[in-house]
A tleap script that builds the chain and sets N, CA, C and O, in Angstrom:
source leaprc.protein.ff14SB
mol = sequence {
  NMET GLU ASP GLN ASN ASN GLU ALA ALA PRO
  ALA SER PRO ALA GLY ALA LEU PRO PRO LYS
  VAL THR GLY ILE GLY GLY ILE PHE PHE ILE
  SER ASP ASN PRO GLN ALA THR ARG GLU TRP
  TYR ALA GLN HIE LEU GLY LEU GLU THR THR
  ASP TRP GLY ALA THR PHE THR SER ARG SER
  ALA ASP ASN PRO ASP GLU VAL THR SER LEU
  GLN TRP SER PRO PHE PRO ARG GLY THR ASN
  TYR PHE ALA PRO SER THR ARG GLU PHE MET
  ILE ASN TYR ARG VAL GLN ASN ILE GLU ALA
  LEU VAL GLY GLN LEU ALA ALA SER GLY VAL
  THR ILE LEU ASP GLY ILE THR SER HIE ASP
  TYR GLY LYS PHE VAL HIE ILE LEU ASP SER
  ASP GLY ASN LYS LEU GLU LEU TRP GLU PRO
  CALA
}
set mol.1.N position { -1.476 -7.980 16.487 }
set mol.1.CA position { -2.868 -7.709 16.773 }
set mol.1.C position { -3.712 -8.223 15.631 }
set mol.1.O position { -3.358 -8.024 14.470 }
set mol.2.N position { -4.771 -8.850 15.914 }
set mol.2.CA position { -5.691 -9.323 14.887 }
set mol.2.C position { -7.020 -8.590 15.034 }
set mol.2.O position { -7.597 -8.593 16.121 }
set mol.3.N position { -7.500 -7.992 14.018 }
set mol.3.CA position { -8.866 -7.516 13.882 }
set mol.3.C position { -9.562 -7.264 15.218 }
set mol.3.O position { -10.467 -8.016 15.581 }
set mol.4.N position { -9.179 -6.261 15.933 }
set mol.4.CA position { -9.720 -5.997 17.261 }
set mol.4.C position { -10.920 -5.067 17.163 }
set mol.4.O position { -10.834 -3.893 17.522 }
set mol.5.N position { -12.022 -5.586 16.684 }
set mol.5.CA position { -13.203 -4.760 16.413 }
set mol.5.C position { -13.850 -4.176 17.649 }
set mol.5.O position { -14.460 -3.110 17.564 }
set mol.6.N position { -13.745 -4.819 18.775 }
set mol.6.CA position { -14.503 -4.407 19.949 }
set mol.6.C position { -13.698 -3.599 20.948 }
set mol.6.O position { -14.227 -3.235 21.998 }
set mol.7.N position { -12.447 -3.309 20.664 }
set mol.7.CA position { -11.639 -2.562 21.611 }
set mol.7.C position { -11.707 -1.083 21.306 }
set mol.7.O position { -11.700 -0.680 20.143 }
set mol.8.N position { -11.775 -0.274 22.349 }
set mol.8.CA position { -11.787 1.171 22.169 }
set mol.8.C position { -10.385 1.646 21.843 }
set mol.8.O position { -9.397 1.073 22.303 }
set mol.9.N position { -10.310 2.709 21.039 }
set mol.9.CA position { -9.014 3.274 20.696 }
set mol.9.C position { -8.413 3.923 21.932 }
set mol.9.O position { -9.122 4.608 22.669 }
set mol.10.N position { -7.110 3.722 22.180 }
set mol.10.CA position { -6.493 4.359 23.329 }
set mol.10.C position { -6.438 5.866 23.139 }
set mol.10.O position { -6.265 6.354 22.023 }
set mol.11.N position { -6.584 6.582 24.213 }
set mol.11.CA position { -6.517 8.034 24.151 }
set mol.11.C position { -5.071 8.454 23.961 }
set mol.11.O position { -4.161 7.842 24.521 }
set mol.12.N position { -4.860 9.499 23.170 }
set mol.12.CA position { -3.509 10.016 22.982 }
set mol.12.C position { -3.148 10.869 24.179 }
set mol.12.O position { -3.981 11.624 24.680 }
set mol.13.N position { -1.910 10.756 24.644 }
set mol.13.CA position { -1.483 11.606 25.759 }
set mol.13.C position { -1.573 13.075 25.376 }
set mol.13.O position { -1.470 13.420 24.199 }
set mol.14.N position { -1.762 13.930 26.352 }
set mol.14.CA position { -1.830 15.365 26.084 }
set mol.14.C position { -0.568 15.801 25.361 }
set mol.14.O position { 0.535 15.423 25.755 }
set mol.15.N position { -0.717 16.583 24.315 }
set mol.15.CA position { 0.418 17.069 23.559 }
set mol.15.C position { 0.933 16.107 22.501 }
set mol.15.O position { 1.842 16.454 21.747 }
set mol.16.N position { 0.369 14.904 22.430 }
set mol.16.CA position { 0.812 13.938 21.418 }
set mol.16.C position { 0.329 14.378 20.040 }
set mol.16.O position { -0.721 15.006 19.907 }
set mol.17.N position { 1.097 14.046 19.041 }
set mol.17.CA position { 0.699 14.359 17.678 }
set mol.17.C position { -0.545 13.550 17.314 }
set mol.17.O position { -0.690 12.413 17.764 }
set mol.18.N position { -1.445 14.116 16.508 }
set mol.18.CA position { -2.632 13.358 16.112 }
set mol.18.C position { -2.224 12.155 15.260 }
set mol.18.O position { -1.330 12.265 14.421 }
set mol.19.N position { -2.870 11.018 15.469 }
set mol.19.CA position { -2.537 9.836 14.678 }
set mol.19.C position { -3.032 9.987 13.243 }
set mol.19.O position { -4.229 10.135 12.997 }
set mol.20.N position { -2.078 9.947 12.292 }
set mol.20.CA position { -2.464 10.091 10.885 }
set mol.20.C position { -1.292 9.757 9.984 }
set mol.20.O position { -0.153 9.651 10.436 }
set mol.21.N position { -1.587 9.593 8.698 }
set mol.21.CA position { -0.561 9.422 7.675 }
set mol.21.C position { 0.023 10.796 7.369 }
set mol.21.O position { -0.709 11.779 7.247 }
set mol.22.N position { 1.353 10.856 7.245 }
set mol.22.CA position { 2.024 12.117 6.928 }
set mol.22.C position { 2.709 12.097 5.565 }
set mol.22.O position { 3.223 13.122 5.116 }
set mol.23.N position { 2.722 10.942 4.905 }
set mol.23.CA position { 3.341 10.860 3.593 }
set mol.23.C position { 3.542 9.420 3.163 }
set mol.23.O position { 3.129 8.489 3.855 }
set mol.24.N position { 4.169 9.249 2.032 }
set mol.24.CA position { 4.503 7.922 1.529 }
set mol.24.C position { 5.921 7.603 1.993 }
set mol.24.O position { 6.839 8.396 1.783 }
set mol.25.N position { 6.098 6.456 2.616 }
set mol.25.CA position { 7.410 6.048 3.099 }
set mol.25.C position { 8.100 5.071 2.172 }
set mol.25.O position { 9.320 4.914 2.230 }
set mol.26.N position { 7.323 4.404 1.306 }
set mol.26.CA position { 7.954 3.450 0.413 }
set mol.26.C position { 6.999 2.892 -0.616 }
set mol.26.O position { 5.782 2.880 -0.432 }
set mol.27.N position { 7.584 2.432 -1.701 }
set mol.27.CA position { 6.846 1.755 -2.761 }
set mol.27.C position { 7.574 0.448 -3.016 }
set mol.27.O position { 8.742 0.441 -3.404 }
set mol.28.N position { 6.879 -0.654 -2.796 }
set mol.28.CA position { 7.465 -1.981 -2.921 }
set mol.28.C position { 6.685 -2.755 -3.977 }
set mol.28.O position { 5.458 -2.678 -4.026 }
set mol.29.N position { 7.390 -3.497 -4.817 }
set mol.29.CA position { 6.714 -4.230 -5.882 }
set mol.29.C position { 7.466 -5.511 -6.200 }
set mol.29.O position { 8.647 -5.652 -5.884 }
set mol.30.N position { 6.754 -6.447 -6.836 }
set mol.30.CA position { 7.312 -7.744 -7.207 }
set mol.30.C position { 8.083 -7.600 -8.521 }
set mol.30.O position { 7.653 -6.903 -9.440 }
set mol.31.N position { 9.214 -8.267 -8.585 }
set mol.31.CA position { 10.032 -8.297 -9.800 }
set mol.31.C position { 10.510 -9.726 -10.022 }
set mol.31.O position { 10.829 -10.435 -9.068 }
set mol.32.N position { 10.557 -10.143 -11.278 }
set mol.32.CA position { 11.095 -11.468 -11.579 }
set mol.32.C position { 12.588 -11.550 -11.273 }
set mol.32.O position { 13.106 -12.627 -10.980 }
set mol.33.N position { 13.273 -10.419 -11.341 }
set mol.33.CA position { 14.707 -10.380 -11.070 }
set mol.33.C position { 15.029 -9.025 -10.428 }
set mol.33.O position { 15.387 -8.082 -11.134 }
set mol.34.N position { 14.906 -8.916 -9.091 }
set mol.34.CA position { 15.119 -7.622 -8.435 }
set mol.34.C position { 16.484 -6.991 -8.730 }
set mol.34.O position { 16.577 -5.775 -8.891 }
set mol.35.N position { 17.538 -7.801 -8.801 }
set mol.35.CA position { 18.859 -7.243 -9.068 }
set mol.35.C position { 18.902 -6.604 -10.457 }
set mol.35.O position { 19.398 -5.488 -10.611 }
set mol.36.N position { 18.386 -7.304 -11.464 }
set mol.36.CA position { 18.359 -6.751 -12.821 }
set mol.36.C position { 17.471 -5.517 -12.885 }
set mol.36.O position { 17.779 -4.570 -13.610 }
set mol.37.N position { 16.382 -5.514 -12.143 }
set mol.37.CA position { 15.489 -4.351 -12.110 }
set mol.37.C position { 16.212 -3.151 -11.510 }
set mol.37.O position { 16.146 -2.047 -12.052 }
set mol.38.N position { 16.908 -3.367 -10.380 }
set mol.38.CA position { 17.673 -2.272 -9.766 }
set mol.38.C position { 18.736 -1.754 -10.739 }
set mol.38.O position { 18.922 -0.545 -10.877 }
set mol.39.N position { 19.430 -2.676 -11.410 }
set mol.39.CA position { 20.469 -2.276 -12.359 }
set mol.39.C position { 19.880 -1.484 -13.535 }
set mol.39.O position { 20.473 -0.499 -13.976 }
set mol.40.N position { 18.719 -1.909 -14.041 }
set mol.40.CA position { 18.072 -1.199 -15.139 }
set mol.40.C position { 17.741 0.237 -14.723 }
set mol.40.O position { 18.026 1.186 -15.454 }
set mol.41.N position { 17.134 0.385 -13.535 }
set mol.41.CA position { 16.774 1.722 -13.052 }
set mol.41.C position { 18.019 2.576 -12.816 }
set mol.41.O position { 17.995 3.785 -13.049 }
set mol.42.N position { 19.096 1.960 -12.358 }
set mol.42.CA position { 20.346 2.701 -12.155 }
set mol.42.C position { 20.918 3.160 -13.495 }
set mol.42.O position { 21.303 4.319 -13.650 }
set mol.43.N position { 20.969 2.250 -14.450 }
set mol.43.CA position { 21.560 2.558 -15.755 }
set mol.43.C position { 20.727 3.562 -16.552 }
set mol.43.O position { 21.268 4.515 -17.113 }
set mol.44.N position { 19.432 3.350 -16.601 }
set mol.44.CA position { 18.586 4.141 -17.491 }
set mol.44.C position { 17.948 5.361 -16.847 }
set mol.44.O position { 17.664 6.343 -17.533 }
set mol.45.N position { 17.718 5.314 -15.538 }
set mol.45.CA position { 17.037 6.436 -14.880 }
set mol.45.C position { 17.877 7.103 -13.803 }
set mol.45.O position { 17.430 8.046 -13.149 }
set mol.46.N position { 19.118 6.599 -13.620 }
set mol.46.CA position { 20.037 7.262 -12.705 }
set mol.46.C position { 19.786 7.030 -11.229 }
set mol.46.O position { 20.335 7.755 -10.400 }
set mol.47.N position { 18.971 6.038 -10.868 }
set mol.47.CA position { 18.749 5.759 -9.454 }
set mol.47.C position { 20.021 5.211 -8.830 }
set mol.47.O position { 20.682 4.352 -9.413 }
set mol.48.N position { 20.364 5.700 -7.654 }
set mol.48.CA position { 21.465 5.137 -6.882 }
set mol.48.C position { 20.884 4.009 -6.050 }
set mol.48.O position { 20.210 4.249 -5.048 }
set mol.49.N position { 21.149 2.770 -6.471 }
set mol.49.CA position { 20.514 1.624 -5.835 }
set mol.49.C position { 21.488 0.842 -4.967 }
set mol.49.O position { 22.703 0.883 -5.161 }
set mol.50.N position { 20.917 0.131 -4.008 }
set mol.50.CA position { 21.632 -0.804 -3.145 }
set mol.50.C position { 20.846 -2.112 -3.180 }
set mol.50.O position { 19.895 -2.242 -3.950 }
set mol.51.N position { 21.231 -3.068 -2.364 }
set mol.51.CA position { 20.477 -4.319 -2.269 }
set mol.51.C position { 19.044 -4.077 -1.799 }
set mol.51.O position { 18.174 -4.918 -2.029 }
set mol.52.N position { 18.785 -2.952 -1.148 }
set mol.52.CA position { 17.453 -2.634 -0.632 }
set mol.52.C position { 16.628 -1.816 -1.606 }
set mol.52.O position { 15.441 -1.597 -1.365 }
set mol.53.N position { 17.216 -1.360 -2.693 }
set mol.53.CA position { 16.506 -0.529 -3.657 }
set mol.53.C position { 17.134 0.839 -3.723 }
set mol.53.O position { 18.352 0.960 -3.854 }
set mol.54.N position { 16.318 1.875 -3.633 }
set mol.54.CA position { 16.798 3.255 -3.675 }
set mol.54.C position { 16.038 4.070 -2.636 }
set mol.54.O position { 14.863 3.824 -2.364 }
set mol.55.N position { 16.731 5.037 -2.067 }
set mol.55.CA position { 16.111 5.913 -1.079 }
set mol.55.C position { 16.101 7.330 -1.625 }
set mol.55.O position { 17.130 7.863 -2.039 }
set mol.56.N position { 14.915 7.931 -1.617 }
set mol.56.CA position { 14.752 9.314 -2.040 }
set mol.56.C position { 14.556 10.158 -0.787 }
set mol.56.O position { 13.691 9.850 0.032 }
set mol.57.N position { 15.336 11.204 -0.626 }
set mol.57.CA position { 15.175 12.083 0.528 }
set mol.57.C position { 14.630 13.425 0.062 }
set mol.57.O position { 14.883 13.864 -1.060 }
set mol.58.N position { 13.880 14.060 0.943 }
set mol.58.CA position { 13.314 15.365 0.646 }
set mol.58.C position { 13.084 16.101 1.956 }
set mol.58.O position { 13.295 15.556 3.040 }
set mol.59.N position { 12.660 17.318 1.838 }
set mol.59.CA position { 12.346 18.126 3.021 }
set mol.59.C position { 10.836 18.310 3.109 }
set mol.59.O position { 10.153 18.412 2.090 }
set mol.60.N position { 10.332 18.349 4.311 }
set mol.60.CA position { 8.917 18.557 4.550 }
set mol.60.C position { 8.539 20.002 4.212 }
set mol.60.O position { 9.217 20.935 4.644 }
set mol.61.N position { 7.470 20.191 3.450 }
set mol.61.CA position { 7.002 21.538 3.115 }
set mol.61.C position { 6.536 22.281 4.363 }
set mol.61.O position { 6.706 23.496 4.468 }
set mol.62.N position { 5.939 21.538 5.320 }
set mol.62.CA position { 5.433 22.156 6.545 }
set mol.62.C position { 6.530 22.431 7.560 }
set mol.62.O position { 6.397 23.315 8.406 }
set mol.63.N position { 7.628 21.661 7.472 }
set mol.63.CA position { 8.722 21.798 8.416 }
set mol.63.C position { 10.029 21.571 7.650 }
set mol.63.O position { 10.549 20.455 7.637 }
set mol.64.N position { 10.564 22.622 7.011 }
set mol.64.CA position { 11.737 22.461 6.144 }
set mol.64.C position { 12.971 21.870 6.828 }
set mol.64.O position { 13.862 21.368 6.144 }
set mol.65.N position { 13.043 21.917 8.147 }
set mol.65.CA position { 14.180 21.316 8.851 }
set mol.65.C position { 14.054 19.789 8.924 }
set mol.65.O position { 15.030 19.102 9.227 }
set mol.66.N position { 12.869 19.264 8.649 }
set mol.66.CA position { 12.633 17.817 8.709 }
set mol.66.C position { 12.966 17.174 7.365 }
set mol.66.O position { 12.411 17.541 6.330 }
set mol.67.N position { 13.887 16.204 7.404 }
set mol.67.CA position { 14.244 15.452 6.205 }
set mol.67.C position { 13.436 14.156 6.222 }
set mol.67.O position { 13.443 13.423 7.210 }
set mol.68.N position { 12.740 13.883 5.118 }
set mol.68.CA position { 11.948 12.658 5.017 }
set mol.68.C position { 12.548 11.778 3.923 }
set mol.68.O position { 13.362 12.234 3.120 }
set mol.69.N position { 12.134 10.509 3.906 }
set mol.69.CA position { 12.644 9.610 2.883 }
set mol.69.C position { 11.528 8.730 2.346 }
set mol.69.O position { 10.517 8.488 3.005 }
set mol.70.N position { 11.749 8.265 1.138 }
set mol.70.CA position { 10.855 7.308 0.487 }
set mol.70.C position { 11.745 6.179 -0.027 }
set mol.70.O position { 12.722 6.421 -0.735 }
set mol.71.N position { 11.397 4.941 0.337 }
set mol.71.CA position { 12.164 3.774 -0.081 }
set mol.71.C position { 11.484 3.116 -1.276 }
set mol.71.O position { 10.290 2.819 -1.228 }
set mol.72.N position { 12.229 2.891 -2.331 }
set mol.72.CA position { 11.767 2.206 -3.546 }
set mol.72.C position { 12.461 0.858 -3.570 }
set mol.72.O position { 13.691 0.798 -3.567 }
set mol.73.N position { 11.684 -0.243 -3.593 }
set mol.73.CA position { 12.303 -1.568 -3.497 }
set mol.73.C position { 11.573 -2.616 -4.321 }
set mol.73.O position { 10.380 -2.842 -4.121 }
set mol.74.N position { 12.288 -3.265 -5.255 }
set mol.74.CA position { 11.733 -4.454 -5.907 }
set mol.74.C position { 11.964 -5.677 -5.013 }
set mol.74.O position { 13.034 -5.830 -4.424 }
set mol.75.N position { 10.969 -6.528 -4.921 }
set mol.75.CA position { 11.038 -7.766 -4.137 }
set mol.75.C position { 10.962 -8.956 -5.075 }
set mol.75.O position { 10.353 -8.859 -6.140 }
set mol.76.N position { 11.560 -10.069 -4.707 }
set mol.76.CA position { 11.530 -11.246 -5.593 }
set mol.76.C position { 10.141 -11.870 -5.676 }
set mol.76.O position { 9.404 -11.912 -4.691 }
set mol.77.N position { 9.803 -12.348 -6.857 }
set mol.77.CA position { 8.552 -13.096 -7.027 }
set mol.77.C position { 8.580 -14.268 -6.041 }
set mol.77.O position { 9.623 -14.892 -5.849 }
set mol.78.N position { 7.464 -14.561 -5.431 }
set mol.78.CA position { 7.382 -15.643 -4.467 }
set mol.78.C position { 7.573 -15.187 -3.023 }
set mol.78.O position { 7.435 -15.985 -2.096 }
set mol.79.N position { 7.892 -13.896 -2.828 }
set mol.79.CA position { 8.048 -13.399 -1.474 }
set mol.79.C position { 6.731 -13.526 -0.712 }
set mol.79.O position { 5.654 -13.400 -1.296 }
set mol.80.N position { 6.821 -13.769 0.566 }
set mol.80.CA position { 5.632 -13.798 1.421 }
set mol.80.C position { 5.401 -12.451 2.094 }
set mol.80.O position { 4.443 -12.289 2.851 }
set mol.81.N position { 6.266 -11.493 1.824 }
set mol.81.CA position { 6.197 -10.210 2.526 }
set mol.81.C position { 4.900 -9.460 2.246 }
set mol.81.O position { 4.454 -8.687 3.094 }
set mol.82.N position { 4.280 -9.663 1.082 }
set mol.82.CA position { 3.048 -8.957 0.756 }
set mol.82.C position { 1.799 -9.726 1.199 }
set mol.82.O position { 0.694 -9.187 1.140 }
set mol.83.N position { 1.960 -10.975 1.641 }
set mol.83.CA position { 0.822 -11.809 2.055 }
set mol.83.C position { 0.144 -11.205 3.283 }
set mol.83.O position { 0.818 -10.620 4.131 }
set mol.84.N position { -1.154 -11.335 3.390 }
set mol.84.CA position { -2.053 -12.180 2.622 }
set mol.84.C position { -2.561 -11.553 1.326 }
set mol.84.O position { -3.348 -12.177 0.616 }
set mol.85.N position { -2.132 -10.338 1.003 }
set mol.85.CA position { -2.547 -9.727 -0.252 }
set mol.85.C position { -1.977 -10.515 -1.426 }
set mol.85.O position { -0.880 -11.068 -1.337 }
set mol.86.N position { -2.714 -10.564 -2.508 }
set mol.86.CA position { -2.228 -11.226 -3.716 }
set mol.86.C position { -1.729 -10.202 -4.741 }
set mol.86.O position { -1.376 -10.569 -5.861 }
set mol.87.N position { -1.702 -8.950 -4.368 }
set mol.87.CA position { -1.243 -7.883 -5.266 }
set mol.87.C position { 0.274 -7.930 -5.399 }
set mol.87.O position { 0.964 -8.500 -4.554 }
set mol.88.N position { 0.777 -7.333 -6.450 }
set mol.88.CA position { 2.218 -7.325 -6.691 }
set mol.88.C position { 2.865 -6.016 -6.232 }
set mol.88.O position { 3.946 -5.655 -6.697 }
set mol.89.N position { 2.199 -5.316 -5.322 }
set mol.89.CA position { 2.763 -4.079 -4.803 }
set mol.89.C position { 2.338 -3.908 -3.349 }
set mol.89.O position { 1.376 -4.528 -2.894 }
set mol.90.N position { 3.049 -3.079 -2.642 }
set mol.90.CA position { 2.665 -2.685 -1.290 }
set mol.90.C position { 3.176 -1.260 -1.089 }
set mol.90.O position { 4.301 -0.930 -1.464 }
set mol.91.N position { 2.339 -0.435 -0.500 }
set mol.91.CA position { 2.729 0.943 -0.207 }
set mol.91.C position { 3.013 1.044 1.290 }
set mol.91.O position { 2.270 0.514 2.116 }
set mol.92.N position { 4.094 1.728 1.618 }
set mol.92.CA position { 4.459 2.025 2.993 }
set mol.92.C position { 4.059 3.472 3.236 }
set mol.92.O position { 4.509 4.375 2.530 }
set mol.93.N position { 3.212 3.690 4.236 }
set mol.93.CA position { 2.795 5.042 4.591 }
set mol.93.C position { 3.556 5.502 5.824 }
set mol.93.O position { 3.613 4.790 6.827 }
set mol.94.N position { 4.137 6.684 5.750 }
set mol.94.CA position { 4.786 7.303 6.901 }
set mol.94.C position { 3.676 7.859 7.788 }
set mol.94.O position { 2.777 8.543 7.299 }
set mol.95.N position { 3.731 7.572 9.085 }
set mol.95.CA position { 2.674 7.992 10.000 }
set mol.95.C position { 3.275 8.663 11.233 }
set mol.95.O position { 4.478 8.585 11.485 }
set mol.96.N position { 2.419 9.313 11.979 }
set mol.96.CA position { 2.802 9.819 13.300 }
set mol.96.C position { 1.847 9.221 14.323 }
set mol.96.O position { 0.675 8.982 14.032 }
set mol.97.N position { 2.367 8.982 15.530 }
set mol.97.CA position { 1.601 8.410 16.643 }
set mol.97.C position { 0.991 7.055 16.252 }
set mol.97.O position { -0.225 6.867 16.293 }
set mol.98.N position { 1.862 6.130 15.877 }
set mol.98.CA position { 1.430 4.835 15.352 }
set mol.98.C position { 0.567 4.051 16.344 }
set mol.98.O position { -0.379 3.374 15.943 }
set mol.99.N position { 0.891 4.140 17.636 }
set mol.99.CA position { 0.112 3.385 18.622 }
set mol.99.C position { -1.346 3.832 18.639 }
set mol.99.O position { -2.251 2.998 18.621 }
set mol.100.N position { -1.577 5.146 18.674 }
set mol.100.CA position { -2.952 5.659 18.683 }
set mol.100.C position { -3.641 5.363 17.352 }
set mol.100.O position { -4.832 5.052 17.327 }
set mol.101.N position { -2.901 5.457 16.249 }
set mol.101.CA position { -3.482 5.171 14.937 }
set mol.101.C position { -3.935 3.716 14.861 }
set mol.101.O position { -5.042 3.438 14.399 }
set mol.102.N position { -3.098 2.794 15.306 }
set mol.102.CA position { -3.470 1.372 15.286 }
set mol.102.C position { -4.693 1.138 16.168 }
set mol.102.O position { -5.572 0.355 15.807 }
set mol.103.N position { -4.760 1.802 17.310 }
set mol.103.CA position { -5.937 1.681 18.165 }
set mol.103.C position { -7.196 2.155 17.472 }
set mol.103.O position { -8.237 1.505 17.569 }
set mol.104.N position { -7.120 3.277 16.775 }
set mol.104.CA position { -8.280 3.797 16.040 }
set mol.104.C position { -8.682 2.851 14.919 }
set mol.104.O position { -9.867 2.591 14.712 }
set mol.105.N position { -7.690 2.337 14.198 }
set mol.105.CA position { -7.985 1.422 13.097 }
set mol.105.C position { -8.649 0.153 13.606 }
set mol.105.O position { -9.638 -0.307 13.036 }
set mol.106.N position { -8.113 -0.410 14.669 }
set mol.106.CA position { -8.683 -1.630 15.242 }
set mol.106.C position { -10.109 -1.379 15.715 }
set mol.106.O position { -10.990 -2.212 15.502 }
set mol.107.N position { -10.337 -0.242 16.354 }
set mol.107.CA position { -11.685 0.095 16.844 }
set mol.107.C position { -12.674 0.280 15.699 }
set mol.107.O position { -13.881 0.114 15.877 }
set mol.108.N position { -12.152 0.627 14.518 }
set mol.108.CA position { -13.001 0.817 13.338 }
set mol.108.C position { -13.197 -0.461 12.543 }
set mol.108.O position { -13.884 -0.457 11.521 }
set mol.109.N position { -12.602 -1.555 13.000 }
set mol.109.CA position { -12.770 -2.828 12.308 }
set mol.109.C position { -11.757 -3.111 11.224 }
set mol.109.O position { -11.919 -4.074 10.474 }
set mol.110.N position { -10.714 -2.303 11.117 }
set mol.110.CA position { -9.658 -2.540 10.128 }
set mol.110.C position { -8.846 -3.754 10.569 }
set mol.110.O position { -8.553 -3.910 11.755 }
set mol.111.N position { -8.484 -4.610 9.622 }
set mol.111.CA position { -7.693 -5.792 9.934 }
set mol.111.C position { -6.248 -5.381 10.190 }
set mol.111.O position { -5.581 -4.831 9.313 }
set mol.112.N position { -5.781 -5.652 11.394 }
set mol.112.CA position { -4.398 -5.407 11.791 }
set mol.112.C position { -3.695 -6.761 11.687 }
set mol.112.O position { -4.084 -7.710 12.367 }
set mol.113.N position { -2.678 -6.858 10.853 }
set mol.113.CA position { -2.060 -8.151 10.559 }
set mol.113.C position { -1.013 -8.590 11.571 }
set mol.113.O position { -0.748 -9.785 11.698 }
set mol.114.N position { -0.415 -7.654 12.289 }
set mol.114.CA position { 0.640 -8.017 13.236 }
set mol.114.C position { 0.740 -6.938 14.298 }
set mol.114.O position { 0.029 -5.936 14.236 }
set mol.115.N position { 1.597 -7.131 15.250 }
set mol.115.CA position { 1.814 -6.127 16.279 }
set mol.115.C position { 2.839 -5.107 15.809 }
set mol.115.O position { 3.574 -5.343 14.850 }
set mol.116.N position { 2.878 -3.997 16.481 }
set mol.116.CA position { 3.855 -2.961 16.168 }
set mol.116.C position { 5.242 -3.481 16.544 }
set mol.116.O position { 5.452 -3.958 17.659 }
set mol.117.N position { 6.190 -3.383 15.602 }
set mol.117.CA position { 7.575 -3.758 15.881 }
set mol.117.C position { 8.444 -2.514 15.852 }
set mol.117.O position { 8.182 -1.582 15.091 }
set mol.118.N position { 9.477 -2.501 16.682 }
set mol.118.CA position { 10.391 -1.363 16.756 }
set mol.118.C position { 11.767 -1.756 16.257 }
set mol.118.O position { 12.264 -2.844 16.548 }
set mol.119.N position { 12.370 -0.857 15.505 }
set mol.119.CA position { 13.716 -1.018 14.967 }
set mol.119.C position { 14.453 0.298 15.168 }
set mol.119.O position { 13.845 1.293 15.564 }
set mol.120.N position { 15.740 0.315 14.904 }
set mol.120.CA position { 16.520 1.544 15.051 }
set mol.120.C position { 15.965 2.674 14.194 }
set mol.120.O position { 16.093 3.843 14.559 }
set mol.121.N position { 15.350 2.344 13.060 }
set mol.121.CA position { 14.886 3.344 12.105 }
set mol.121.C position { 13.388 3.605 12.199 }
set mol.121.O position { 12.849 4.352 11.382 }
set mol.122.N position { 12.691 3.005 13.184 }
set mol.122.CA position { 11.284 3.311 13.365 }
set mol.122.C position { 10.430 2.138 13.784 }
set mol.122.O position { 10.925 1.040 14.040 }
set mol.123.N position { 9.134 2.394 13.848 }
set mol.123.CA position { 8.137 1.392 14.232 }
set mol.123.C position { 7.299 1.034 13.017 }
set mol.123.O position { 7.016 1.881 12.170 }
set mol.124.N position { 6.903 -0.243 12.940 }
set mol.124.CA position { 6.147 -0.745 11.795 }
set mol.124.C position { 4.958 -1.575 12.243 }
set mol.124.O position { 4.979 -2.188 13.310 }
set mol.125.N position { 3.916 -1.587 11.414 }
set mol.125.CA position { 2.781 -2.494 11.571 }
set mol.125.C position { 2.165 -2.656 10.184 }
set mol.125.O position { 2.307 -1.782 9.329 }
set mol.126.N position { 1.485 -3.771 9.967 }
set mol.126.CA position { 0.858 -4.046 8.670 }
set mol.126.C position { -0.646 -4.188 8.848 }
set mol.126.O position { -1.122 -4.779 9.817 }
set mol.127.N position { -1.387 -3.630 7.886 }
set mol.127.CA position { -2.847 -3.683 7.899 }
set mol.127.C position { -3.336 -4.053 6.503 }
set mol.127.O position { -2.554 -4.095 5.553 }
set mol.128.N position { -4.635 -4.322 6.386 }
set mol.128.CA position { -5.272 -4.517 5.082 }
set mol.128.C position { -6.223 -3.362 4.827 }
set mol.128.O position { -6.947 -2.935 5.727 }
set mol.129.N position { -6.222 -2.854 3.592 }
set mol.129.CA position { -7.205 -1.829 3.235 }
set mol.129.C position { -8.510 -2.493 2.805 }
set mol.129.O position { -8.619 -3.718 2.849 }
set mol.130.N position { -9.478 -1.720 2.398 }
set mol.130.CA position { -10.798 -2.260 2.058 }
set mol.130.C position { -10.785 -3.137 0.814 }
set mol.130.O position { -11.732 -3.888 0.584 }
set mol.131.N position { -9.719 -3.056 -0.001 }
set mol.131.CA position { -9.597 -3.911 -1.179 }
set mol.131.C position { -8.730 -5.145 -0.919 }
set mol.131.O position { -8.477 -5.928 -1.835 }
set mol.132.N position { -8.276 -5.320 0.319 }
set mol.132.CA position { -7.432 -6.460 0.650 }
set mol.132.C position { -5.965 -6.245 0.338 }
set mol.132.O position { -5.188 -7.199 0.344 }
set mol.133.N position { -5.569 -5.009 0.064 }
set mol.133.CA position { -4.161 -4.695 -0.166 }
set mol.133.C position { -3.446 -4.579 1.172 }
set mol.133.O position { -3.927 -3.908 2.085 }
set mol.134.N position { -2.301 -5.233 1.282 }
set mol.134.CA position { -1.495 -5.089 2.486 }
set mol.134.C position { -0.802 -3.732 2.439 }
set mol.134.O position { -0.207 -3.368 1.425 }
set mol.135.N position { -0.880 -2.988 3.533 }
set mol.135.CA position { -0.220 -1.697 3.676 }
set mol.135.C position { 0.744 -1.782 4.849 }
set mol.135.O position { 0.468 -2.447 5.847 }
set mol.136.N position { 1.853 -1.115 4.721 }
set mol.136.CA position { 2.820 -1.035 5.819 }
set mol.136.C position { 2.764 0.377 6.382 }
set mol.136.O position { 2.883 1.349 5.636 }
set mol.137.N position { 2.587 0.495 7.682 }
set mol.137.CA position { 2.610 1.790 8.344 }
set mol.137.C position { 3.939 1.911 9.065 }
set mol.137.O position { 4.363 0.981 9.751 }
set mol.138.N position { 4.606 3.063 8.912 }
set mol.138.CA position { 5.940 3.268 9.453 }
set mol.138.C position { 6.009 4.606 10.164 }
set mol.138.O position { 5.722 5.646 9.571 }
set mol.139.N position { 6.385 4.582 11.423 }
set mol.139.CA position { 6.666 5.810 12.157 }
set mol.139.C position { 8.180 5.918 12.283 }
set mol.139.O position { 8.791 5.149 13.026 }
set mol.140.N position { 8.797 6.861 11.568 }
set mol.140.CA position { 10.257 6.984 11.619 }
set mol.140.C position { 10.746 7.247 13.037 }
set mol.140.O position { 10.052 7.859 13.849 }
set mol.141.N position { 11.958 6.769 13.315 }
set mol.141.CA position { 12.563 6.998 14.635 }
set mol.141.C position { 13.028 8.431 14.742 }
set mol.141.O position { 13.566 8.830 15.775 }
savepdb mol mol.pdb
quit
C-alpha cells in the first residue's frame, strides 16, 4: 500500500480488538560486523544470540498468561531493509488488529511502505513516522 490519503479506514468487526500498539517487538540496528557484535554481547552481557540476534521473552502485565517477545538484531551495513530511512536503527512495534490499524494510518496520511505480509509467526507492514524513520509493525500469530 502506498500513502492512501483518501481512503476511509475500514471498520473493525464487532468484538475485534482496537487497533493499536501493544509493545515493542524488536530493536534493529546497523553494525559494521553483525557477527562480532552478537559475539561481543554474548561474551560481555550474557545475551544468548543466534544468527538472528537475541530474543527476550516476558509476560504481559495485563494478561500474565500471555508470553511476549522482543527481538534484538544487528544488521549489516549496506542493508536495504531500513530503506527509505537513512537512520541506522528501526523499531518493530507489536500491534493488535493490524488491518484496521493500517487503514487508520492510511486514512490519516501516514506513508505505508508495503502491503501486510503474513508468516507463520505473524503479520508485518512497514510505515514511515513523521521524522522519516522506517517502523515495522508486527501482529504476532
